[in-house]
N, C-alpha and C positions, 0 to 999 in steps of 0.2 A: 367627971373629967371633962374638961372643955374640949370640944372638937374643933378642928381647923378645916375649913372648906378650901380645897384647891380646885381652881377652875381649869379644866382640860379643854383646850381649843379643839374645835372640830377639824375636819379635813380641809375645809376651805380656809380656815384661819392659819393652819400650818403652811399651806401653799402660799398664802399672802405673806407670811413671815419670811419664808424662804426667798420669795421674789424680792422683798424689801432688802434682805441681806445681800442678795446677788446684785441689786442695783447700787447698794452702798459701796461694794468692793469692786465693781466692774471697772471703775475709772482708775484703779490703781495701776494696772498694766500700761495704760495710756500715759500716765504721769511718769512711770518708770521709763517707758520708751523715749519720751521727750527729754527726760533728764539725761539719758545716755546718748541720744543722738544729736542734741543741740550743740554741745561743745565742739564735737568734730566738725560740724557744719560751719560754726563760727570761725574755727581755726582755718578751715579750708578757704573761707572767704577772705581772711586776712592774708593768707599766702598767695592768693590770686591777684594781688595788687601789682600786676606787671604792667609793662609799657603798653602791650596790646590791649589789655583790659581797659586801661586809661583812655586809649583812642576810641574804644567802643563807647565808653561813657561820654566822651566829647561829641562823638557823632550823634548819639541819641539826643543830647542836649541841643545840638544844632538843628536836628529835624524838628524837635518840639518848638524851638524858637521860630523856625520858618513857618510852621503851621499856625502859630499864634499871630504872626505878622500878616499872613495871607487871610486869616479869619477875620481880620479887621474890616475887610470888604463887606462882610456880613454884619459885624457887630456895630459898626458906626453908621448911623443913618445917612450922613452926607455921601459917604462912599457907596453905600448900598443903592442910593438913589441914582448914582451914575452908572453902575454896572448891573444892578438888579440880580436876577437869578443866575446870571452868567458867572457870578462869583464862584459858584460851585466848580467851574472848570479850572480856576486858579488853584483851588484846594486840591483837586484831583492831580493837577500838574506837579505840585509839590510832593504829593504822596508817591507818584509814579517815578518822578525824575530823580529825586534826591538819593544818591548812592553814597557808599562808604568812601570811595576815592573821588578826588576832585575831577580826575580825567573821566571817570565813568559818568559823573553828573553832567559834564560838558558834552560828552558823546550822546547821551540820551536826550539832553536838552536841545541840541542842535538837530538831532534826528527828528524830534517831535516838531520843531518849528518848520523844518523842510517838508516833512510829511504832511503836516496840517496845511501849510501854505499851498503846496501842489494839489493835495486832495481837495481843499476848499475851492481853489481857483478853477480847476477843471470841473469840479462838481457844479459850480455856479454857471459855467459856460454850457455844460450839458443840460442843466435845468432850464436855462434860457432857450436853448435850441429846442428842447422838447415842448416848451410853452409856445414857441412860435409855430411848431408843427401842429399842435393841438389835435383834438379828436382822437381817433383810434391810433394815430401815429405817436401820440404822447407816451403811452406805456411801451410801445415798441422801441422808441429811441432810448428811453430810460433803461429798459431791460438789456438792450444791445450794448449800451455804454457800460453798464455795470459788469456784464460778462467780459467784455474786451479788457477793460482796465483792471478788473480783479484778477483775471487769469494772467495778464501780463505781469502784474506786480507780484503775484504768487510765484510765477516762474522765475522772476528775478531774485526772489528770496532764496531759491534753491541754488543759485550760483554761489560757489564758496567765497569768492572775494567780496560779493555784495553782502552775503549773509554775515560775514565776519565783522563788517563795519556799519552796514546800513540796514540790518534786518529790522530793527525797531522802527526806523523811519518808513520802510515799506509797509509795515503793519499798520502804522498810524495813517498812512496814505490810503490804504484800502478802507479803513474804518471811516475816515472823514469823508471820502468820496461817496461812499454808499449812504451815509447819513444825510449828506447834502442833496444828492440826486433823488433819493427816495422820499425826501421829506414831504413832497406833494404841495408845497406852498408856492406862491408866485415868485418870479425871478428876483424882483426888487427886494422882497423880504428875505430871500435867501442871502443876498449880498450883505444886507444889514446884519443878519444873524451871524454870518461868517465873520464879519469884521468885529463884532462885539466879542465873540468867543475867542478870536485870535488875539484881541487886546488883553483879555483876562489871562489867557495862556502865557502871553508875554510877561504879564505881571508876576505870575508864579515862577516863571523861568528866571526872571531878573532876581527875585528874592533868593532862589536856590543858588544861582551862580555867585551872587554877592556873599552869602554866608559860607558857601563851600570853598571859595577861593581866598577870602579875606579874614575869616574867623577860624584860626587854628586849622589850616588846610592839611589834609591827609593826601599826599601825593602817591600815585601809583608807581611813578618812576622810582621814587625812593624805596618803596616796598620791593620792587623788582631788583633794585641794586643790592639792598640788604639781604633779601632772601637768597639771591644767587651767591653772595659772598659767604653766607652761613652754611651753604651746602658743602663747601670745602672742608670746614671743620667737622661736619658730620661724617664725611667720607674718611677723613683722617682717623677719627676714633674707631670707625668700623674696621679699617685695616689693622690698627693696633689690637683691637679685640680679637680679630681672626688669628693673628700670629700668637697672641698670648694664650688663646684657647687651644690652638693646635699643638703648640710645643710645650704647653703647661701640663699635659697629662702625666700622671705619676704612676698609673697602672694600666694594665690591659683592659680592665673592665670600664674605664672611664671613656665611653664612646658616645656620650650624649653631650654635645657642646652647648654652651650657654651664651655664645656670642650673639650680640644684638644686631639683627639685620633690619629692624623697623625703619631706621633712617634711610637705608638704601631703598627700601620699598617705597617710602614716601617720595624720594627723589625720582624714582622711575615713574611715579604717577603725577608728577608735577608739570607735565608738558602743557596741559590745558590751562593751568593757573598762570604759567609764565607767558603764554600767548595772550591771554586776556589782559594781564598787567601791561604787556608791551603795547597792546592795542589802545588801552586807556591812556597810557603815557604819551602817545602821539598827539592826543588832544590837549594836553596840558601846556600852559604857557611857560616861559622861561622862569626858572627859579633855581637859586643856588648856582651850582656848577652844571646843571642839566639844562642845556639850551635846546633850540628847535632842531639843530643838526646833530644832536647827540646820537651816537651809533647804538640805538636800542636793539636793532636786529642782531648785532654781535652778541648780545646777551642770550638770545635764543640759540645761537650756534654754540656758545659755551655751555648752555644748558643741555644740548644734545651730547656734547663731549662728557659732561658730568653723568648723564644717564648711562652712557656706555661704560664708564668707570664703575658706576654702581652695579650694573649688570655683571661686570667681571668680578666684583667683590662677592656678589650673590653666587656666582659659579663656584666660589671657594666653599660654599655650603655643602656641595656634594663631597668634597674631600674631607670636610669636618665630620660629616654624618655617614661616611662610608663604613659599612659593618666590618670590612676587612682592613683594619688598621695595622700597619707594620709594627714591628717591635719598637719599644721606647728607645732602645739604643740606636736603631736606624734613623728614627726621627731626630734624635739629638745630634747625629752626625751632620745633619743639614740645618741645624738650628742657627748657627752663627751667620752663614751667608743670607739665609732667609730673613733673619731679624735685621740684618744690615739693610737689605732691600726694603723691608717694611718701614724701618726708621726713616730712610730716605724718602719713601713715598709719602709718609705722614708729614714729614717736615716740608716737603715740596707743596703738598696740598695746603698746609697752613700758610706757607709763604705766599702762594698765589691768592688765597682768600684774603689775607691781610692787605696785599697790594691792591686788590679790587676794592675792599672796604674803605681804605684810606685814599683811594684814587692816586695810586703811586705806580710808576713803571716798575715792572718786576725783573727786567734784565734777563729774560729767559735764555736767550741765545748765548749770553756771556757767562752766566753762572749756573743756571739750572740744567739746561740741556746737556752740557758736557758731563756733568755728574751722572745723569741718567744713562747716557751712552756708556760711560765707564762701568756702571753697575750692570748694564745688560751684557757687556763683554764678560764680566766676571761670572754672571749666571750661565752664560754659554759654556764657559770652561768647567763650571760645576756639573753641568748636565751633558758632559761629553759621552760619546758611545761607550768608552771604557768603563765609566762609572754608572751609566744608565742600565747596562745589562744586568749586573749583579743585583741591582736594586729591584728590578722587575722580577727576577727569579726568586728573590727572598720575600715576595709579597709586598713590595714597596711601590706598587703602581699608584696608590693614593698620594704618596710623597712626590713622585715624579709629576703627577698631574698638578699638585699644589705648586711646584716650582715653575712649571710651564705657564700656569695662570699668572704667577707673579711676573714672569717675563713679558707676557701680553699686557699686563697692567703698566709696566714700565714704558712700553711703546705708546700706549694710550696717553700716559702722562706727558710724554714729550709733545704730542699734538695739542694737548690741553694747555701746556705752558706757552706754546706758540700762539694759540688763540687769545690767551690772556694778554700777552705782550702786544699783539695786534690791536686789541681793544684799547690798551694804554696809548698807543700811537694815534688811533683814530679819535679818541676822546680827549687827547692832549693832557694826559695825566702828568703830574709833576715828576720830573726826573731826579732820582736820588742815586748818585754814583755808588757802586758797591764798595765795601771796605777794602783796604789794601790787603788785609790778610786773606780775604776771600779770593782776590785776584791771584795772589801768590799760590794759594792752595789749588786752584783750578789749573794754573800753569804747571 
């Protein structure tokens, strides 16, 4: 009988075979992960083609173009022969100055020019004075001047009005002054070096301003206008969500509200953004309907009113999340007047926001304020002492608090409507007479 020899691998061979199989199949989870994760990522990128993302793309292209243009000072031999190594200052200027909004670019650019000019000029004078003194007096003059000017500029940066508009210029002044004074070279060379660097900085600034203002400009004033108008719609949705959530409960166990307060929280945290946009907008030239005398400060006052309304809406959260909710029948007894108030508040917010967005007079005193006052009188009659007492005795304190907060919101809405109407007068918004039916209804 013929025998068949079977080779049995030793221990090392078995381990090598297992490692080989492990290596062959280890890439399968990675491929599976990529196959499952790539389609959602691609779909997300397709959905994110919004207007804001397009502006980000435009800004990125503009920055890249500016850097290419300013890099020609290095790349082209004739230009490099004129400016030399100082071309690096032009590149640094573009990187530091070019901002998303045109007003921010102008603000930082002018601050850099002013800070560099003052710092370089004073630095040259102090360097010349120290050179004239000579000897042991040279470092004494340099150290004393550095201490005095650096301390004075730093103190100026702590003043709120200067820090708000000229903080970057003061920082550049300190940097330029110290670099010039402590350079240690002769006075005539300091002047030549300062002139060359200032010229290259001016080149970079000119490229930034040209591209920022003339190539698809992104205006801070437009952003302030549109963002302020969009807040009205966000608040209107929050009011509707609160009322729908509070009076939409069907059982006593449903005491976990799902109303969305994220928009109100973002409005409460928007003060710094609004102030920065208003500051940048002051540097921008005339464009569209937004001129130099445009009342941008009024936007900040309207923003304060909107934040107060958002805080009032957030105070409704306590009523929604109160563990001692009244019976459903008690809540339903106040549903009709509260929904009427909520509908009026939401409609008023949308009307004010649309009037701001379209730059149209809102006619608050003629059409909006009378309706709000009538609704406030109706709420006062609903919350009379004869009706308030039985409610509190039956555990309806949360409902009473809810109605009182709605009354407070109506008062704040009257002030907000007056502020928006005043903005229309100051900004010369177009006047659109109210429909005849609306005038008859108010009368």
